[in-house]
C-alpha positions in Angstrom: 315.4 -26.2 -289.2 311.6 -26.3 -289.4 310.2 -23.8 -286.8 307.4 -26.1 -285.7 309.9 -28.7 -284.5 311.9 -26.4 -282.4 310.1 -26.7 -279.1 309.6 -30.5 -279.5 313.4 -30.9 -279.8 313.8 -28.9 -276.5 311.4 -31.3 -274.7 313.7 -32.5 -271.9 315.0 -29.1 -271.1 311.6 -27.4 -271.2 310.1 -30.0 -268.9 312.8 -29.3 -266.3 312.2 -25.6 -266.7 308.4 -25.9 -266.4 308.7 -28.0 -263.2 311.1 -25.5 -261.5 309.0 -22.5 -262.7 305.8 -24.1 -261.4 307.4 -24.6 -258.0 308.6 -21.0 -257.8 305.4 -19.4 -259.0 303.0 -21.9 -257.4 300.8 -22.4 -260.5 300.5 -25.1 -263.1 302.2 -24.4 -266.4 301.5 -25.7 -269.9 303.8 -25.3 -273.0 302.5 -26.2 -276.5 304.1 -26.1 -279.9 302.3 -24.4 -282.8 300.7 -27.7 -283.8 299.1 -27.9 -280.3 301.3 -30.7 -279.1 301.8 -30.5 -275.4 305.6 -30.2 -274.9 305.6 -29.8 -271.1 303.1 -29.6 -268.3 303.0 -29.6 -264.5 300.3 -30.7 -262.0 297.4 -32.5 -263.8 299.2 -32.2 -267.1 302.2 -34.1 -265.8 301.1 -37.4 -267.3 299.6 -35.9 -270.5 302.8 -34.7 -272.2 303.6 -35.4 -275.9 299.9 -35.6 -276.9 298.1 -33.5 -279.4 295.1 -31.5 -278.0 294.0 -29.6 -281.1 290.5 -30.9 -280.7 290.1 -29.2 -277.3 292.7 -26.4 -277.0 290.5 -23.7 -278.5 291.9 -20.9 -276.4 295.5 -21.8 -277.3 294.5 -22.2 -280.9 293.3 -18.5 -280.9 296.7 -17.5 -279.4 298.5 -19.2 -282.3 296.2 -17.8 -285.0 296.1 -14.2 -283.7 299.5 -14.1 -282.0 297.9 -12.4 -279.1 297.6 -13.2 -275.4 294.4 -14.7 -274.1 293.1 -14.5 -270.5 290.0 -16.7 -269.7 288.5 -16.5 -266.3 285.8 -19.2 -266.9 287.1 -21.9 -269.3 284.4 -24.1 -270.6 281.9 -21.3 -270.5 283.8 -18.7 -272.6 282.8 -18.2 -276.2 286.1 -19.5 -277.4 285.2 -22.9 -275.8 281.7 -23.3 -277.2 282.9 -25.5 -280.1 284.9 -27.7 -277.8 283.3 -31.2 -277.5 284.8 -31.6 -274.0 283.8 -28.2 -272.6 281.3 -29.7 -270.1 284.2 -31.8 -268.7 286.6 -28.8 -268.4 288.3 -28.8 -265.0 290.4 -25.7 -265.6 289.0 -22.6 -263.9 291.4 -20.0 -265.2 293.8 -19.7 -268.1 296.4 -17.1 -269.1 298.3 -17.9 -272.3 300.7 -16.0 -274.5 302.5 -16.8 -277.8 306.1 -17.8 -278.1 307.4 -16.0 -281.2 310.5 -16.0 -283.4 310.7 -13.2 -286.0 306.9 -12.7 -285.7 306.2 -16.4 -286.3 304.3 -18.1 -283.5 306.2 -21.3 -282.6 304.2 -22.2 -279.5 302.2 -21.1 -276.5 303.1 -20.9 -272.8 300.3 -20.5 -270.3 299.5 -20.5 -266.6 296.5 -22.8 -265.7 294.5 -23.0 -262.5 292.6 -26.0 -261.3 291.8 -24.7 -257.8 290.3 -21.4 -256.4 293.5 -21.1 -254.3 295.7 -21.0 -257.5 293.3 -18.7 -259.2 293.2 -16.2 -256.4 297.0 -16.4 -256.2 297.2 -15.2 -259.8 294.4 -12.6 -259.5 295.9 -11.2 -256.3 299.2 -10.7 -258.1 297.9 -10.2 -261.6 300.3 -7.5 -262.8 303.3 -9.6 -261.6 302.1 -12.8 -263.3 301.1 -10.8 -266.5 304.6 -9.4 -266.6 306.2 -12.7 -265.9 304.3 -14.4 -268.7 305.4 -11.9 -271.3 309.0 -11.9 -270.0 309.2 -15.7 -270.0 307.9 -15.8 -273.6 310.3 -13.1 -274.7 313.3 -14.9 -273.1 312.3 -18.2 -274.6 312.0 -16.6 -278.0 315.3 -14.8 -277.8 317.2 -17.9 -276.8 315.5 -20.7 -278.6 317.8 -20.7 -281.6 320.9 -20.9 -279.3 319.2 -23.9 -277.7 319.0 -25.7 -281.0 322.8 -25.2 -281.3 323.3 -27.5 -278.2 322.9 -24.6 -275.7 319.6 -25.7 -274.3 320.8 -25.5 -270.7 322.0 -21.9 -271.1 318.5 -20.8 -272.1 316.9 -22.4 -269.0 319.5 -21.1 -266.7 319.1 -17.5 -267.9 315.4 -17.8 -267.7 315.7 -19.3 -264.3 318.0 -16.6 -263.1 315.7 -13.9 -264.4 312.8 -15.4 -262.4 314.5 -16.1 -259.1 315.7 -12.5 -258.8 312.1 -11.3 -258.9 310.4 -13.6 -256.3 310.0 -12.6 -252.7 311.7 -15.7 -251.3 315.4 -16.4 -250.8 316.9 -18.8 -253.4 320.2 -20.7 -253.1 321.3 -22.8 -256.1 323.9 -25.5 -255.4 326.2 -27.4 -257.8 326.8 -31.1 -257.6 329.5 -30.6 -255.0 327.0 -28.6 -252.9 328.8 -25.3 -253.4 326.6 -22.3 -253.8 326.4 -21.4 -257.5 324.0 -18.6 -257.2 321.9 -16.7 -254.6 319.2 -14.2 -255.4 318.8 -10.7 -253.9 316.3 -11.9 -251.3 318.8 -14.6 -250.1 321.5 -12.0 -249.8 319.1 -9.9 -247.7 318.1 -12.7 -245.4 321.6 -14.1 -244.9 323.3 -10.7 -244.9 326.0 -11.9 -247.3 327.0 -11.8 -251.0 329.0 -14.4 -252.9 331.1 -11.7 -254.5 332.6 -10.5 -251.3 332.2 -13.5 -248.9 334.6 -16.5 -248.8 332.6 -19.7 -247.9 334.9 -22.2 -246.3 332.2 -24.6 -245.0 328.5 -25.0 -245.7 325.9 -27.4 -244.2 322.1 -27.6 -244.7 320.1 -29.9 -242.4 316.4 -30.5 -241.7 315.4 -29.9 -238.1 312.3 -32.1 -238.3 310.0 -29.2 -237.6 307.3 -27.7 -239.9 306.2 -24.1 -240.0 303.0 -23.6 -242.0 303.7 -25.3 -245.4 307.5 -25.1 -245.0 310.1 -27.5 -243.5 312.5 -26.0 -241.0 316.2 -26.1 -241.9 319.4 -25.2 -240.1 321.9 -23.6 -242.6 325.5 -23.3 -241.4 327.8 -21.1 -243.4 331.3 -21.1 -241.9 330.6 -20.5 -238.2 327.2 -18.8 -238.6 323.9 -20.7 -238.2 320.7 -19.6 -239.8 317.2 -20.7 -238.9 315.3 -21.0 -242.2 312.0 -22.4 -243.4 311.6 -23.6 -247.0 311.7 -26.4 -249.5 314.6 -28.2 -251.3 314.2 -29.4 -254.9 316.3 -31.3 -257.5 316.8 -29.4 -260.8 319.9 -30.8 -262.4 320.2 -28.1 -265.2 323.7 -27.6 -266.4 325.8 -26.7 -263.3 322.7 -26.1 -261.3 322.0 -29.3 -259.2 319.8 -28.4 -256.3 317.7 -25.4 -255.4 316.7 -24.2 -251.9 313.7 -21.8 -251.7 313.4 -20.3 -248.3 312.3 -17.6 -245.9 313.6 -16.5 -242.5 311.9 -18.9 -240.0 311.7 -16.4 -237.2 310.1 -13.9 -239.5 307.4 -16.4 -240.5 306.7 -17.1 -236.8 306.4 -13.4 -236.0 304.0 -13.0 -238.9 302.0 -16.1 -238.1 298.9 -14.1 -237.2 298.6 -12.6 -240.7 299.5 -15.9 -242.3 296.9 -18.0 -240.4 294.2 -15.4 -241.0 293.9 -16.5 -244.6 293.2 -20.1 -243.8 289.9 -21.6 -244.8 287.2 -21.8 -242.3 287.3 -24.9 -240.1 284.3 -24.2 -238.0 281.4 -26.4 -237.0 280.1 -26.5 -240.6 283.1 -28.6 -241.5 282.3 -31.3 -238.9 280.0 -33.8 -240.5 277.4 -35.6 -238.5 273.6 -36.0 -238.0 273.6 -38.3 -235.0 272.2 -37.0 -231.7 275.6 -37.6 -230.1 277.6 -35.4 -232.5 274.9 -32.7 -232.6 275.0 -32.5 -228.8 278.7 -31.9 -228.9 278.3 -29.2 -231.6 275.7 -27.4 -229.6 278.0 -27.4 -226.6 280.8 -25.9 -228.7 278.4 -23.1 -229.7 277.6 -22.4 -226.1 281.1 -22.2 -224.8 283.0 -20.8 -227.8 282.6 -17.2 -226.8 284.3 -17.6 -223.4 288.0 -17.6 -222.7 287.8 -20.6 -220.3 290.0 -23.6 -220.9 288.5 -26.6 -222.6 289.6 -30.2 -222.2 288.6 -32.5 -225.1 288.4 -36.2 -224.4 288.0 -38.8 -227.0 289.6 -41.8 -228.6 292.3 -41.5 -231.2 290.8 -40.6 -234.6 287.6 -39.0 -233.4 288.5 -35.6 -234.6 289.5 -33.8 -231.4 291.6 -31.2 -233.4 288.6 -30.4 -235.6 286.5 -29.5 -232.6 289.4 -27.4 -231.1 289.5 -25.5 -234.4 285.8 -25.1 -234.4 286.0 -23.6 -230.9 288.5 -21.1 -232.3 286.5 -20.3 -235.4 283.3 -19.8 -233.5 284.9 -17.5 -231.0 285.8 -13.8 -231.1 289.4 -14.9 -231.5 288.8 -16.4 -235.0 290.8 -13.7 -236.8 293.8 -14.4 -234.6 296.2 -17.3 -234.7 295.3 -21.0 -233.9 298.6 -22.6 -232.8 299.0 -26.3 -232.4 301.5 -28.3 -230.4 301.5 -32.1 -230.0 302.9 -32.8 -226.6 303.5 -36.5 -227.6 305.5 -35.7 -230.7 308.2 -33.5 -229.2 311.0 -34.9 -227.1 310.7 -34.0 -223.4 313.9 -31.9 -223.4 312.6 -29.7 -226.3 309.0 -29.3 -225.3 309.7 -26.5 -222.8 311.5 -24.4 -225.4 308.7 -25.1 -227.9 306.1 -23.9 -225.5 307.9 -20.9 -224.0 310.7 -20.1 -226.4 314.2 -19.1 -225.5 316.5 -16.1 -225.7 320.0 -15.8 -227.3 322.5 -18.1 -225.6 320.0 -19.9 -223.5 321.7 -23.2 -223.8 324.3 -25.0 -225.9 323.1 -25.6 -229.4 320.4 -23.0 -229.2 319.6 -20.7 -232.1 321.8 -17.6 -231.6 318.9 -15.5 -232.6 316.6 -17.0 -230.0 313.2 -18.6 -230.6 309.6 -17.6 -230.1 307.5 -20.1 -228.2 304.1 -21.4 -229.1 302.5 -19.6 -226.2 303.7 -16.2 -227.5 302.8 -17.1 -231.1 299.2 -17.7 -229.9 298.9 -14.4 -228.1 295.3 -13.1 -228.6 294.4 -16.4 -230.2 294.0 -20.0 -229.3 296.7 -22.6 -228.2 295.7 -26.2 -228.8 297.7 -28.8 -226.9 297.1 -32.3 -228.3 298.0 -35.3 -226.3 298.3 -33.3 -223.1 298.6 -36.5 -221.1 302.1 -36.9 -222.5 303.4 -33.7 -221.0 306.2 -34.4 -218.5 305.5 -33.5 -214.9 308.2 -30.9 -214.6 306.8 -29.0 -217.5 303.2 -29.4 -216.2 304.3 -27.1 -213.3 305.5 -24.3 -215.5 302.5 -24.7 -217.8 300.1 -24.4 -214.9 301.8 -21.2 -213.8 301.5 -19.8 -217.4 297.8 -20.6 -217.3 297.2 -19.0 -214.0 299.4 -16.0 -214.3 298.8 -15.4 -218.0 302.5 -14.8 -218.5 305.5 -16.8 -219.6 309.3 -16.6 -219.1 311.4 -17.8 -222.1 314.3 -20.1 -221.3 317.4 -18.1 -220.3 315.4 -15.0 -219.6 314.4 -13.2 -216.3 311.7 -11.1 -217.9 308.1 -12.1 -218.1 305.9 -11.7 -221.2 302.2 -11.2 -220.8 300.0 -13.3 -223.0 296.3 -13.5 -223.7 295.7 -17.0 -224.8 292.7 -19.4 -224.7 294.0 -22.9 -224.1 292.3 -26.0 -225.5 293.8 -29.3 -224.6 293.0 -32.8 -225.8 293.7 -36.4 -224.8 292.7 -39.9 -225.4 294.0 -40.9 -221.9 292.2 -41.2 -218.6 293.7 -38.3 -216.8 291.9 -39.1 -213.5 293.7 -42.5 -213.5 297.0 -40.8 -214.3 296.4 -38.5 -211.3 296.1 -41.6 -209.1 299.3 -43.0 -210.6 301.0 -39.6 -210.0 301.8 -39.1 -213.7 299.5 -36.1 -214.1 299.1 -33.1 -211.7 295.7 -32.9 -210.1 295.8 -29.0 -210.0 296.6 -28.8 -213.7 293.8 -31.3 -214.5 291.2 -29.1 -212.8 292.6 -26.0 -214.4 292.2 -27.5 -217.8 288.9 -29.3 -217.2 286.9 -26.1 -216.7 284.8 -27.0 -219.7 284.9 -30.8 -220.5 284.1 -31.9 -224.1 283.6 -35.6 -224.7 283.8 -36.7 -228.4 281.9 -39.9 -229.0 283.5 -42.7 -230.9 282.3 -43.5 -234.4 280.7 -46.9 -233.3 278.4 -44.9 -231.0 277.2 -42.6 -233.9 276.3 -45.2 -236.5 274.0 -42.7 -238.2 277.1 -40.7 -239.3 279.0 -43.6 -240.9 277.2 -43.5 -244.3 277.4 -39.7 -244.4 281.1 -39.6 -243.6 281.8 -42.5 -246.1 280.0 -40.7 -248.9 282.1 -37.5 -248.1 285.4 -39.5 -248.2 284.3 -41.4 -251.4 283.7 -38.1 -253.2 287.0 -36.6 -251.8 289.2 -39.5 -252.9 287.5 -40.2 -256.2 288.2 -36.6 -257.2 291.8 -36.7 -255.9 292.5 -40.0 -257.7 290.5 -39.1 -260.8 288.1 -42.0 -260.6 284.4 -42.3 -261.0 282.1 -44.2 -258.7 279.2 -45.8 -260.4 277.6 -47.8 -257.6 278.1 -48.8 -253.9 276.9 -52.3 -253.1 274.3 -52.3 -250.2 276.2 -55.0 -248.4 279.2 -52.6 -248.1 277.1 -50.4 -245.8 276.2 -53.3 -243.7 279.8 -54.1 -243.1 280.6 -50.5 -242.4 277.8 -50.1 -239.9 278.6 -53.3 -238.0 282.4 -52.8 -237.9 283.9 -51.7 -234.5 286.0 -48.8 -236.0 288.6 -48.9 -233.3 290.5 -46.1 -235.2 287.3 -44.1 -235.5 286.9 -41.5 -238.3 290.6 -41.7 -239.2 290.3 -45.4 -239.8 287.1 -45.0 -241.9 288.9 -42.3 -244.0 291.9 -44.6 -244.6 289.7 -47.5 -245.5 287.8 -45.4 -248.1 291.1 -44.2 -249.6 292.3 -47.8 -249.9 289.1 -48.9 -251.5 289.1 -46.1 -254.1 292.7 -46.9 -254.9 292.0 -50.5 -255.7 288.6 -49.9 -257.3 288.3 -51.1 -261.0 287.5 -49.1 -264.0 283.8 -49.9 -263.7 283.5 -47.8 -260.6 281.9 -50.6 -258.5 282.4 -50.4 -254.7 281.6 -53.9 -253.5 282.6 -56.3 -250.6 285.5 -57.6 -252.7 287.3 -54.3 -252.1 286.9 -54.5 -248.3 290.1 -54.8 -246.3 290.4 -58.1 -244.5 289.7 -56.6 -241.1 286.2 -55.5 -242.2 285.5 -58.9 -243.9 286.2 -60.6 -240.5 283.6 -58.3 -238.9 282.1 -61.2 -236.9 285.4 -61.9 -235.4 285.8 -58.3 -234.5 282.4 -58.4 -232.7 283.5 -61.5 -230.8 286.5 -59.7 -229.4 284.4 -56.6 -228.8 282.1 -58.6 -226.6 285.1 -59.6 -224.5 286.0 -55.9 -223.9 285.3 -55.3 -220.2 284.7 -51.6 -220.6 282.2 -52.2 -223.4 280.4 -54.9 -221.3 280.2 -52.5 -218.4 278.9 -49.7 -220.6 276.2 -52.1 -222.0 275.1 -53.2 -218.5 274.7 -49.6 -217.4 272.8 -48.6 -220.5 270.5 -51.6 -220.0 269.9 -50.6 -216.4 269.0 -47.1 -217.4 266.4 -48.4 -219.9 264.9 -50.6 -217.1 264.9 -48.2 -214.1 265.2 -44.7 -215.7 267.8 -41.9 -215.3 266.5 -39.7 -212.5 268.1 -39.5 -209.1 266.1 -42.2 -207.4 266.7 -44.5 -210.4 270.4 -44.0 -210.2 270.5 -45.1 -206.5 268.7 -48.3 -207.5 271.0 -48.9 -210.4 274.1 -48.5 -208.2 272.6 -51.0 -205.8 271.9 -53.5 -208.5 275.4 -53.2 -210.0 277.0 -53.4 -206.5 278.8 -50.1 -206.7 278.6 -46.8 -204.8 276.6 -43.9 -206.2 279.7 -41.8 -206.6 281.3 -44.6 -208.7 278.2 -44.8 -210.8 278.2 -41.1 -211.5 281.9 -41.3 -212.5 281.1 -44.1 -214.9 278.1 -42.2 -216.4 280.5 -39.4 -217.1 283.1 -41.7 -218.5 280.7 -43.3 -221.0 278.9 -40.0 -221.7 275.5 -41.4 -220.5 
């Protein structure tokens, strides 16, 4: 058999292998034959398989000619790339390639490729491991490739796969088509405290809990009568007898190490909040003023205004920025589970509880910031316990009699009128005043029209890059529609609108009014209904009165008289509309 055809004949098997390997190592992988035909690729190469790239793959060409590994930290700028006609369009930022050989003949190239700084740093931070992996993978492919030609392709991939999974720092369970465990790596044996060789499995069940921990989904794994709380990802592989793969970590361990894990997140401070309007600048200045304190903050704003962004900015601008920022959405968690999410529970606290117990969000946020979104959805019975935790700076996990001291800065957010909820007896007045030490009102997008174009350009750039599309021109009339639209969903609605328009944009890269969703085209109808909104009418009347009479104390007395309301009511409405 001709050596140059070997890898091409293994196309299906190598593609499955490359996808699994990419998931495990968290980098993009490219495999070429010695004619520079791409046999397999992940990530951005996924749709560019079975094409010849000899007119641009100058680094891989050097690997084939010399039979030596090449490591290029700046593709496109390296001397090997100078002859490439597409070097100025190069999107790769790091390449590590090594030859695949049989009896000293190079039959192909396997390489790790990075398109993001995160991928690049992942390799550089673990360079020796990746360097060893690359050589090991190449050697294993080389040693088994002839067996693969003799209808044993799956054996090659499985042996390679087994070699890799035993070296990674995550637990791995491999299931057959009957969902029996075919293999577990050494880390899985350590986490589960069991070994297939000396443990009889009579029953196994793996279920998603619906929760997410960092970038992992939370799972409940039941083996016989023992339940494990795990966090990981589940993948189809379908290689030989290997049908599914579950890559996981101990969920409790992740939670206990959350401080170290969150410390590596990118900065989400005030510099990430776009806006040049006076309204948004005023809020950002207030964030700077109060960030250094430990007082509670209550963020008010309509849905989609970016309340969590401001909460994160408060954290990033504070002395707690190197500690954890923990988020809990009070409206997304069932009432009967919210208490355990906040305060945690001990072993045996209630029927169905994790036998190992669970750390609550309050404890996870110790020395950091706890952000409670949709605080208005917190049930009254939990509001009492939450208030006590705020005032006493201590919590009691469910099922425990022992208190745990916590040093947490609480930031809460809502799009509801908590003062009206107090009147309706659906929100505690004492909790409201304890939260509302520092109020922060986020203006809606329609009140900060100067920011609409700035935000739109940012989202256009973001989605054109993500969708690999080029924008040639934005029609002036599009901006008119954008600036006149009511934006009930605020920045989130603007973002979704831009994403839609980039998706349906033609090859010429023209953003025009034909791409506008129907709701924006009917902007005049939207304004008609906006005019019927009683709160907007009231706000406009008060604004007009301030323009006529001024905004000092005497003027406000006159305005209250003209509007037929009490001075206290006027001040409440001025606060409500951020006037």
